[in-house]
N, C-alpha and C positions, 0 to 999 in steps of 0.2 A: 382495606389496608390503610393504616394511618400514614400521614405524610411525615417526612423527616428530612433533615438537611445535613449535608457534609461540608465542612469547611475546607477550602482549597489550601493545600500545604504551601503554595507559592504566594498567593495574594490575600489569603484568609477570607475570600468571598464565600458566602453561604450559598451552597448549590442544593437543588433538589436531589433527594436520595436516588432518583432514577437516572441522573446524569453520571456518565463516566468520565467526562472531562469538564473542567471549570468553564462556566459560560462567559466568563470575563477574560481570563488570560489563556484559556485552552490548555492548561496543564492536566495531566492525568490525575485523578483524585485518589487512586489507590497508591499506597507506599510501595516503593520498589523492593522486592524481595528476591530469594532465589528461585521463585516461580515465575518471575518476569522473563519474558522471551528475550534472548540475546541474538545478536546478528549471527554469532557462531552456530546457533542451533539449526539454521537453515541455509546459510550461505554456501554456494557451490565452490568447491576447492579451486576450479579453474578461474572463477570470478575473483576469489581472494588473492590468488597468486599474481593474476594480471594487475589487479588493483594496487598491490604492494609495489609492483614495478613502476606503475604510473606515479604513485606517491613519492617515489625516490627522486622524481624530477624536481622536487622542492619548490623553490621560489618561482620557477617557471610557470607552474600551475597558477600560482596566486597572481602573477603579473598578467597572465592572459585573462584570468577571471576578471581582474579589475579593469582592464583596458579593452576587452573584447566581448566577454560574456555579459558582464553587468550592464553595458549599454544596450546589448541585444535584449536583455530581460526588461530593462526599462521601456523599450519599445513595445514589448508584449504587454506590460502593465497598462500602458497608454491605450493599446488596442482594446484591452478588455474594458476599460472605461468608456469607450466610444461605441461599442458594438453590442449594447443591449444585454449586459451580463445580468443574469437572474440571480440576485443574491438571496432571495427567499427559497430555501431548499426544501421546506415543508417536510414530507416523510422522509426525505433523503438524509436529514441531519442525524437521526437515531442510527441509521445504517452506517453512516460515516463514523459515528462514535463506536460502534460494534466492531467495525473492521480494524480501526486504530487501537482498540482495547485488546483485540486478539493477538495483535503484533507487538503490543506493550510499547507503542510510541509514547514518548514523554510529552509531546506537545501535539494537539490536534491541528492538522494542516487546513489551510483555507481551501474550500472547494467551490468552484464556480460552474455553473451550468450555463452554457451560452447557446445562442441560435447561430447556426453556421450554414453557409451554402455549399461548403466543400464536402469531402469525404468524411463521414462520421468517425470521430476518433476521440481519444483522451491523451493528455500528456501532463507532465509535472515540470515545474521550473522553480527557481529560487535557490535557497540554500538550506542547510540542515535546520536552521532556526526559524525561517520564515519560508516554508515550502508552500506552493500553490498547485492544486490539482484542477484541471480544466477538462470538463467533459461536455461533449456535444449533447444538446437537449434531445436529439433523436434517439440516442442511446438509453437515456433515462426513461423515455416513453416506451421504447420497444423491448428493452431487456427485462428479464425476470429479476426478482429480488436476488436470487442466488447469483445470476450472471453479473449483476451490479456488485455483488460482494467480491466476486472474483476480479472484476475490473478495478475497483477501488483497492482491493488488497495487492494487486500488481503494482499499481502506482505508489502505494504506501511502502511496498517492499523496497523500491528504489530509495525512498526517504529513509527507511530504517537501516538500510545498508550503506547509507552515506555515499550514494552514487551521484548525487546531483551535480557537484562541481565538474566532474569528468563527463557526465552525460551532456551537460550544457555545453562543454567545450567540444565534444564530439559533434553535437548537433550543429554548432556554429561553424565548424570546420566543414561539415557535410553540406551545409547550406551556402558556404563560400562567403559568409558575412565578414567584411573587413579584411579581405585576403590581400589588400594592397598596403595595409599598414606595416610599419616598420618591423614588427615581430616576425612577419613572414618573409619580407624582403631581405632581412638580415639572416635568414635561415635558423632562427633561434628554435623553431619547431622543425625538426628534420622529417624527411619522408618516413623514415623508420618509426619515429615517434608517432606520427599521424597514423600509420598502419597499425601500430600497437595499440593506440587508443581506440580505433574503430573495431579491432578485433576483440578488445575487452568489452566494448559496448555490446557486442553480440552475447558474449559470456554472461554479462550481467543480467540479461533477460531471463536466463534460467533460474537465477536466484529470486528475481521478482515474480516469476511463475510459481515458485514454491510459496511465496507469500500469498498469492492468489489462492492457492490450495488451502493454506492456513485459515484465510478469512472466509472462504466459502465452504470449507469442510468436506469437499467431495471433488475428486478429480474430474468427474463428468461435468460439473459446473463450470470448471476452467476450460475444458474442451468445447462446451457449447458456447462459452463466451468468445472463443476464438472463431467459432463458426459464425456467430452473430455479427461480429466485427466485419466478417467477409460478405455479409448479406445472405448467407446460406440459412436454411432452416433444418437444423438436425431433427432426426425422427423423435417423435414424441412417445413412441413405444418404450417399454421397459428395457433398460440397458443394465446388464449385470457386471460385465467386465470392461465397458467402455469401448468395445471393438467397433460397434457401429458408429459411435461418435468419432472415433479415430479416423474411420473410413470417410466420414463426412468432411472432417477437417483436411484429409488428404485431397479430396476433390476440390475443397474450397480454396486450397493453397498450392495448386499444381505448379504455379510459377514461384511459389515461396515454400520449398520443401522444409525450410528451417522451422516453420510453425508446426509441422507434423512432428519433427524432432522434439520440439518443445513439448507438445502434448504427450508424446510417449514418455518423456522425461518426468513429467508431472504424475502420470500413472505409476511409474517406477518409484518415484519418491514416496507416493502415498502408501506403499507397501513396506516401507523401510522402517527400522527400529527408531531412527532419528525422528520420523514423523509421528510414530506412536508416542514418543516421549513428549513432543510438543503438544499433542492433544491432551495428555495427561496433565501437563503444566497448566493449560488453559482451563481445564475442567476444575482443578484444585483451586485456581485463583478465583473462579466464579463462586465456588462453595464457600471460601474464606470470605468473599465479599458479602454474600448473602447472610453468613453466619452472624455477622456484626450489625445486621439491620435490626429495627425495632419489632420485626414480625418474624415468626417461626417460618422457616422456608418449606415447611411440610403443611401444617394446618392453618398457617397465616395468623395465629393468635398473637396479640400484643406481648412483648417481652422486653426486658432491659437489653440494651445494645451490648452490655458486657456479659450477658448470660449466654453460656454455650449450650444450655439445655432449655427446652421449651417448658414453662411452668404449666401449660395446658395438656399437651400430649406427651411430654417427657422425652422427646427424641433429641438426640445430639444434633447440634447445628453444624458440626464439621465432620 
């Protein structure tokens, strides 16, 4: 197959046709169309409603972000630079691009793989424009490609859904960072607001779990990702309805029944019309992308990028 290049619509850098995001500015290379995935396509109603309530606090969220969350994030960045961050992702980079492409992220997030002595985990911080995903190296080594797709999709779901500002605020409150500063002593953040924030934080996980399903394309991959995070090994035998995996998740999270609820919700969403529409959108986007390549998507013969029919086999490219 011949090589070809795609110009980035943002910075005009020429990229290999195999790339989905610009290697320089991280912008998605596909034009935005009605096939691009929207937040509304998979966002849970409870997440949306609770988030709208939080947004109504207006300037308060901005002030807390500037004076509380941003300093906390700066400490995280400093920690990343001092603890052997593995910036060479190798085979993980194409996987990151695939997941971000499936969710129609406009910008590819930074992804760091770190060596950690604590409990294996992954998390995201930053803002909508400069988001950072951090993954424990043990997860990269032990998870299957499909489990990693689910894990990356979950974290990117938070980015896509614009959860980061309020997630960072909720995490900061939960960790008790800066609790003595004037914002809290002056009761600018009431107990009711804190409870509403933490309640939304839980609801937002259901939306991110749907993103994990979209990226991995199978609810069993999401359930097995939950099990792997718990240190369990789900059965490797064939699973047709996810029942045995759900049972494994239930055992793995006996003290955290919410994870079982999340796994059940993913299986339920996978059977919905909304999810079927999402699958159609992603499929058509990939077809249109391949249609405008210099090679036939069937016989791989060379063709003009503007030709919708292959001159060799005659088949339509769309």
